[in-house]
MDAnalysis code that builds the backbone (N, CA, C; Angstrom):
import MDAnalysis as mda
import numpy as np

u = mda.Universe.empty(399, n_residues=133, atom_resindex=np.repeat(np.arange(133), 3), trajectory=True)
u.add_TopologyAttr("name", ["N", "CA", "C"] * 133)
u.add_TopologyAttr("resid", np.arange(1, 134))
u.add_TopologyAttr("resname", ["MET", "GLN", "ILE", "THR", "GLY", "SER", "CYS", "LEU", "CYS", "GLY", "GLU", "VAL", "GLN", "PHE", "ASP", "ILE", "SER", "ASP", "ASN", "PHE", "ASP", "SER", "PHE", "TYR", "HIS", "CYS", "HIS", "CYS", "SER", "ARG", "CYS", "ARG", "LYS", "GLY", "THR", "GLY", "THR", "VAL", "HIS", "ALA", "ALA", "ASN", "LEU", "PHE", "ALA", "THR", "ASN", "ALA", "ASN", "LEU", "ASN", "TRP", "PHE", "LYS", "GLY", "LYS", "GLU", "LEU", "VAL", "LYS", "THR", "PHE", "ASN", "LEU", "PRO", "SER", "THR", "ARG", "PHE", "THR", "LYS", "SER", "PHE", "CYS", "SER", "GLU", "CYS", "GLY", "SER", "PRO", "LEU", "PRO", "THR", "GLU", "ILE", "LYS", "ASP", "LYS", "PHE", "VAL", "ILE", "VAL", "PRO", "ALA", "GLY", "SER", "LEU", "ASP", "SER", "SER", "PRO", "SER", "ILE", "ASN", "PRO", "THR", "ALA", "HIS", "ILE", "PHE", "CYS", "ASP", "ASP", "ARG", "ALA", "THR", "TRP", "GLU", "ASP", "LYS", "LEU", "SER", "ASP", "THR", "LYS", "ARG", "PHE", "ALA", "ALA", "LEU", "PRO", "GLU", "LYS"])
u.atoms.positions = np.array([
    [2.420, 15.411, 12.130],
    [1.108, 15.155, 12.296],
    [1.136, 14.093, 12.408],
    [0.490, 12.929, 13.096],
    [0.562, 11.689, 12.968],
    [-0.681, 10.993, 12.577],
    [-0.530, 10.141, 11.282],
    [-1.414, 9.582, 11.161],
    [-1.684, 8.033, 11.527],
    [-2.683, 7.463, 11.622],
    [-2.674, 5.906, 12.209],
    [-3.178, 5.034, 11.038],
    [-2.774, 3.867, 11.215],
    [-3.087, 2.617, 10.050],
    [-3.287, 1.499, 11.208],
    [-3.882, 0.291, 10.185],
    [-3.621, -0.733, 11.188],
    [-3.889, -1.988, 9.728],
    [-4.306, -3.313, 10.489],
    [-4.454, -4.193, 9.399],
    [-5.498, -4.817, 9.506],
    [-6.687, -5.646, 8.477],
    [-7.609, -6.356, 8.259],
    [-8.358, -6.461, 9.951],
    [-7.213, -7.575, 10.402],
    [-7.909, -7.995, 11.435],
    [-7.733, -6.888, 12.650],
    [-7.088, -6.467, 12.421],
    [-7.017, -5.229, 13.880],
    [-5.467, -5.610, 14.925],
    [-4.961, -6.476, 14.882],
    [-3.696, -7.146, 15.053],
    [-2.727, -6.413, 15.171],
    [-2.419, -5.686, 14.043],
    [-1.329, -4.931, 13.911],
    [-1.557, -3.022, 13.707],
    [-1.255, -2.405, 14.153],
    [-1.762, -1.123, 14.270],
    [-0.116, -0.334, 14.095],
    [-0.328, 0.596, 13.983],
    [1.068, 1.329, 13.520],
    [0.342, 3.166, 13.344],
    [1.687, 3.662, 13.595],
    [1.792, 5.570, 13.511],
    [2.824, 5.783, 12.521],
    [2.312, 6.950, 11.779],
    [3.187, 7.566, 11.188],
    [3.085, 8.651, 10.339],
    [4.349, 9.386, 10.570],
    [4.312, 10.990, 10.528],
    [3.841, 11.078, 9.009],
    [2.550, 12.233, 8.673],
    [2.084, 12.036, 7.752],
    [2.636, 13.904, 6.958],
    [3.812, 13.420, 6.694],
    [4.858, 13.807, 5.571],
    [5.364, 13.025, 4.579],
    [4.361, 12.493, 3.566],
    [4.775, 11.781, 2.404],
    [5.334, 12.785, 1.366],
    [6.428, 12.061, 1.029],
    [7.413, 13.070, 0.020],
    [6.270, 12.212, -2.047],
    [5.649, 11.720, -1.409],
    [5.091, 10.982, -2.946],
    [4.050, 10.219, -2.734],
    [2.963, 10.102, -3.235],
    [1.641, 8.909, -3.653],
    [1.903, 8.786, -4.741],
    [2.530, 7.102, -5.653],
    [2.029, 6.416, -6.532],
    [0.866, 5.400, -6.802],
    [0.148, 5.339, -7.713],
    [0.092, 4.402, -8.415],
    [0.745, 3.488, -9.284],
    [1.150, 2.356, -8.728],
    [2.344, 1.667, -9.149],
    [1.562, 0.187, -10.208],
    [1.378, 0.340, -11.114],
    [0.942, -0.647, -12.087],
    [1.655, -1.817, -12.968],
    [3.111, -1.741, -12.136],
    [3.352, -3.240, -13.036],
    [3.565, -4.304, -12.384],
    [3.856, -5.614, -13.222],
    [3.376, -6.597, -12.846],
    [3.274, -7.068, -11.230],
    [4.634, -6.478, -10.543],
    [4.812, -7.412, -9.265],
    [3.668, -6.633, -8.360],
    [3.719, -5.546, -8.672],
    [2.323, -5.073, -7.482],
    [1.429, -5.022, -8.005],
    [0.616, -5.387, -8.909],
    [-0.608, -6.176, -8.943],
    [-0.547, -7.840, -8.645],
    [0.604, -8.263, -8.769],
    [0.997, -9.672, -8.128],
    [0.789, -9.923, -6.467],
    [1.627, -8.841, -5.728],
    [1.604, -8.326, -4.487],
    [0.382, -7.944, -3.908],
    [-0.729, -7.164, -4.773],
    [-1.549, -6.251, -4.458],
    [-3.038, -7.404, -4.835],
    [-2.981, -8.040, -6.142],
    [-4.275, -8.555, -6.628],
    [-5.114, -7.665, -6.840],
    [-4.499, -6.477, -7.551],
    [-5.691, -5.675, -7.974],
    [-4.536, -4.944, -9.042],
    [-5.633, -4.006, -9.692],
    [-5.198, -3.815, -10.737],
    [-3.640, -2.178, -10.064],
    [-3.478, -2.194, -9.668],
    [-1.996, -1.635, -9.092],
    [-2.132, -0.781, -7.999],
    [-0.752, -1.251, -7.151],
    [-0.710, -0.263, -5.901],
    [-0.562, 0.945, -5.692],
    [-1.382, 1.104, -4.572],
    [-1.498, 2.670, -4.029],
    [-0.582, 2.603, -2.828],
    [0.651, 3.281, -3.482],
    [1.555, 3.134, -1.776],
    [2.230, 4.614, -1.776],
    [2.547, 5.299, -0.599],
    [3.169, 6.292, -0.080],
    [4.316, 6.215, 0.409],
    [5.054, 7.060, -0.095],
    [6.492, 6.992, 0.275],
    [7.191, 7.903, 0.868],
    [7.777, 8.029, 1.903],
    [8.520, 8.744, 2.738],
    [9.963, 8.598, 2.824],
    [10.699, 10.146, 3.071],
    [11.942, 9.425, 2.650],
    [12.438, 9.475, 4.488],
    [11.714, 10.581, 5.254],
    [12.472, 11.013, 6.720],
    [10.871, 10.462, 7.394],
    [10.654, 9.163, 7.518],
    [9.445, 8.476, 8.202],
    [9.869, 8.511, 9.710],
    [8.934, 8.660, 10.309],
    [8.981, 8.014, 11.722],
    [7.553, 7.225, 11.892],
    [8.153, 5.668, 11.757],
    [6.956, 4.460, 11.766],
    [7.041, 4.379, 12.835],
    [5.520, 3.920, 13.745],
    [5.875, 3.204, 14.798],
    [4.801, 2.191, 15.038],
    [5.442, 1.545, 15.851],
    [4.220, -0.144, 15.468],
    [3.894, 0.222, 17.325],
    [2.858, 0.249, 17.377],
    [2.207, -0.047, 18.654],
    [1.532, -1.195, 19.114],
    [1.188, -1.645, 18.069],
    [0.540, -3.260, 18.553],
    [1.392, -4.222, 17.405],
    [1.033, -5.318, 17.747],
    [1.543, -6.653, 16.517],
    [2.653, -6.692, 15.818],
    [3.812, -6.090, 16.192],
    [4.840, -5.913, 15.253],
    [5.526, -7.206, 14.953],
    [4.974, -8.022, 15.692],
    [6.012, -9.242, 15.517],
    [5.238, -9.965, 14.649],
    [3.988, -9.644, 14.291],
    [3.194, -10.099, 13.604],
    [3.507, -9.851, 11.718],
    [4.325, -8.703, 11.427],
    [4.833, -7.983, 10.591],
    [5.418, -8.722, 9.852],
    [5.315, -9.595, 8.614],
    [6.157, -10.212, 7.812],
    [6.796, -9.572, 6.731],
    [7.849, -9.415, 6.437],
    [8.058, -9.095, 4.744],
    [8.954, -9.834, 4.264],
    [8.636, -9.588, 2.588],
    [9.350, -10.482, 1.628],
    [9.910, -9.602, 0.704],
    [10.746, -10.306, 0.237],
    [12.003, -10.017, -0.632],
    [12.146, -10.323, -1.530],
    [11.763, -10.011, -2.710],
    [11.745, -10.865, -4.022],
    [13.602, -10.416, -4.262],
    [13.852, -12.292, -4.579],
    [14.665, -12.334, -4.566],
    [15.546, -11.398, -6.128],
    [16.408, -10.919, -6.145],
    [17.131, -10.857, -7.708],
    [16.528, -9.476, -7.886],
    [16.044, -8.575, -6.680],
    [14.854, -7.470, -7.306],
    [15.200, -6.568, -6.010],
    [14.707, -5.355, -6.489],
    [14.078, -4.140, -5.241],
    [12.566, -4.567, -4.747],
    [12.457, -4.998, -5.309],
    [10.772, -4.896, -4.357],
    [11.046, -6.043, -2.851],
    [9.660, -5.497, -2.539],
    [9.914, -5.658, -1.376],
    [8.431, -5.575, -0.573],
    [7.352, -6.300, 0.540],
    [6.466, -6.057, 0.325],
    [6.584, -6.412, 1.809],
    [5.571, -5.621, 3.250],
    [5.145, -6.636, 4.081],
    [3.776, -6.823, 4.285],
    [3.731, -7.622, 5.572],
    [1.854, -7.659, 5.296],
    [1.747, -8.055, 7.127],
    [0.905, -8.057, 7.326],
    [0.211, -9.185, 8.553],
    [1.004, -10.214, 8.516],
    [0.428, -11.233, 9.134],
    [1.046, -12.673, 9.171],
    [-0.594, -13.351, 9.697],
    [-1.322, -12.646, 9.838],
    [-2.860, -13.136, 10.373],
    [-3.535, -13.049, 9.345],
    [-4.200, -12.096, 9.208],
    [-4.616, -11.868, 7.849],
    [-4.016, -11.233, 6.306],
    [-3.270, -11.083, 6.440],
    [-2.483, -10.650, 5.060],
    [-2.449, -9.480, 4.523],
    [-2.908, -8.321, 5.309],
    [-3.089, -7.227, 4.856],
    [-1.516, -6.612, 4.672],
    [-1.517, -5.735, 3.328],
    [-0.606, -4.953, 2.784],
    [-0.331, -4.359, 4.744],
    [1.200, -4.067, 4.775],
    [1.581, -2.912, 5.696],
    [2.830, -2.527, 5.275],
    [3.000, -1.298, 6.493],
    [4.502, -0.644, 5.268],
    [5.540, -1.041, 5.548],
    [6.625, -1.054, 4.750],
    [7.810, -1.592, 4.974],
    [8.694, -0.727, 4.671],
    [9.616, -0.805, 5.544],
    [10.536, -0.368, 6.284],
    [12.014, -0.437, 5.468],
    [12.577, 0.394, 4.760],
    [13.949, -0.093, 3.475],
    [14.906, 0.142, 4.406],
    [15.034, 1.729, 4.777],
    [16.396, 2.332, 4.897],
    [16.543, 3.525, 6.202],
    [17.500, 3.861, 6.201],
    [17.308, 5.124, 6.977],
    [15.890, 5.688, 7.186],
    [15.072, 5.486, 7.337],
    [14.005, 5.945, 7.378],
    [12.760, 6.261, 6.373],
    [13.490, 5.149, 5.160],
    [12.865, 5.156, 4.302],
    [11.333, 4.402, 4.394],
    [10.422, 5.204, 4.212],
    [9.360, 3.811, 4.244],
    [8.129, 3.715, 3.323],
    [7.358, 2.849, 2.955],
    [6.362, 2.599, 1.644],
    [5.010, 2.063, 2.334],
    [4.167, 3.143, 2.186],
    [2.945, 2.852, 3.107],
    [1.742, 2.558, 2.057],
    [1.536, 0.961, 2.064],
    [-0.016, 0.894, 1.300],
    [-0.764, 2.007, 1.605],
    [-1.751, 2.498, 0.698],
    [-2.591, 3.496, 1.271],
    [-3.713, 3.036, 1.849],
    [-3.692, 1.788, 1.728],
    [-5.206, 1.197, 2.219],
    [-5.066, 1.138, 3.808],
    [-3.542, 0.331, 3.870],
    [-3.409, 0.576, 5.172],
    [-3.714, 1.731, 6.061],
    [-3.796, 2.958, 5.946],
    [-4.449, 3.823, 6.680],
    [-5.660, 3.935, 7.240],
    [-5.508, 4.477, 7.942],
    [-7.259, 4.743, 8.997],
    [-7.348, 5.788, 8.970],
    [-6.860, 6.841, 7.838],
    [-7.371, 7.811, 7.568],
    [-6.928, 8.370, 6.323],
    [-7.286, 9.186, 5.894],
    [-7.119, 10.291, 4.241],
    [-5.301, 10.836, 4.805],
    [-4.303, 10.904, 3.681],
    [-3.099, 11.330, 4.215],
    [-3.202, 12.936, 3.636],
    [-2.200, 13.947, 3.915],
    [-2.774, 15.272, 3.432],
    [-1.777, 14.864, 2.127],
    [-1.573, 13.912, 1.688],
    [-1.299, 14.744, -0.078],
    [-2.027, 13.376, -0.819],
    [-2.321, 13.908, -2.012],
    [-3.351, 13.099, -3.232],
    [-2.120, 12.335, -4.187],
    [-2.914, 11.386, -4.465],
    [-1.956, 10.622, -5.758],
    [-1.386, 11.649, -6.777],
    [0.183, 11.286, -6.649],
    [0.973, 12.504, -7.327],
    [1.143, 11.856, -9.061],
    [1.400, 10.345, -8.687],
    [1.789, 9.974, -10.564],
    [0.819, 8.668, -10.680],
    [0.716, 8.224, -11.837],
    [0.796, 6.330, -12.113],
    [1.523, 6.110, -12.867],
    [2.692, 5.485, -12.228],
    [3.631, 4.805, -12.883],
    [4.206, 3.230, -12.997],
    [4.500, 2.896, -14.511],
    [5.002, 1.287, -14.507],
    [3.312, 1.314, -15.681],
    [3.102, 2.551, -15.937],
    [1.973, 2.537, -17.074],
    [1.819, 1.283, -18.592],
    [3.400, 1.426, -18.634],
    [3.463, 0.601, -19.738],
    [3.162, -1.388, -19.445],
    [4.016, -1.263, -18.156],
    [3.541, -2.579, -17.101],
    [1.834, -2.714, -17.595],
    [0.833, -1.795, -17.183],
    [0.063, -1.832, -16.839],
    [-1.215, -3.576, -17.186],
    [-2.026, -3.757, -17.006],
    [-2.773, -5.135, -17.291],
    [-3.663, -4.569, -18.618],
    [-4.004, -5.583, -19.712],
    [-4.860, -4.809, -20.928],
    [-6.128, -4.818, -20.819],
    [-6.608, -5.361, -19.825],
    [-7.852, -5.019, -19.174],
    [-8.166, -3.626, -18.400],
    [-6.965, -3.134, -18.004],
    [-7.678, -1.731, -17.251],
    [-8.372, -0.748, -18.017],
    [-7.790, -1.161, -19.589],
    [-7.914, 0.232, -20.045],
    [-10.365, 0.441, -20.182],
    [-10.181, -0.845, -19.631],
    [-11.740, -1.241, -19.881],
    [-12.241, -0.377, -18.498],
    [-11.747, -0.651, -17.546],
    [-12.305, 0.229, -16.462],
    [-13.562, 1.288, -16.427],
    [-12.878, 2.009, -17.031],
    [-13.982, 3.564, -17.125],
    [-15.069, 3.026, -17.394],
    [-15.365, 2.316, -18.299],
    [-16.727, 1.772, -19.226],
    [-17.530, 0.844, -18.270],
    [-16.748, 0.576, -16.695],
    [-17.962, -0.594, -16.104],
    [-18.656, 0.069, -15.271],
    [-19.743, -0.916, -14.988],
    [-20.870, -0.197, -14.310],
    [-20.928, -0.004, -12.638],
    [-20.903, 0.840, -12.339],
    [-20.466, 1.265, -10.647],
    [-22.015, 1.221, -9.885],
    [-21.293, 0.368, -8.938],
    [-22.751, 0.356, -7.399],
    [-22.265, 1.037, -6.584],
    [-23.299, 1.334, -5.749],
    [-22.799, 2.189, -4.106],
    [-22.339, 0.581, -3.325],
    [-22.907, -0.300, -3.518],
    [-22.536, -1.524, -2.829],
    [-22.461, -2.972, -4.007],
    [-22.616, -3.995, -3.198],
    [-22.520, -5.110, -3.735],
    [-23.778, -5.484, -4.572],
    [-23.822, -5.760, -5.759],
    [-24.842, -5.705, -6.765],
    [-25.719, -7.392, -6.392],
    [-26.585, -7.063, -6.439],
    [-27.960, -7.773, -6.372],
    [-27.631, -9.268, -7.410],
    [-27.028, -8.939, -8.484],
    [-26.672, -9.947, -9.754],
    [-25.449, -9.614, -10.639],
])
């Protein structure tokens, strides 16, 4: 089964086979910097069929020198997008998908590198939308 995805501005669209091997929440400092969030939520597929059907020319990839860290994004809006590593190995930011994948998160990884303030998140207030104050 194919699942679709896109960037925030809609200029990049793709589909990929929904046969992911794992779904990790990565707490390493590189993923926090790369996403601007408390952790990255990425799906991994070792035998993926990724098809860019709109805007492939807008997809840019950044490789952090001397590391295995790679990140792809839309050059228009900056949204994270799938990264093809080699031989059909693909990393897909979960937020780039237009619907939920058939796999649920399987693990939190690099927890020893997590942000110190992350442990306080369970104590914070929750709102259905942007609070007025």
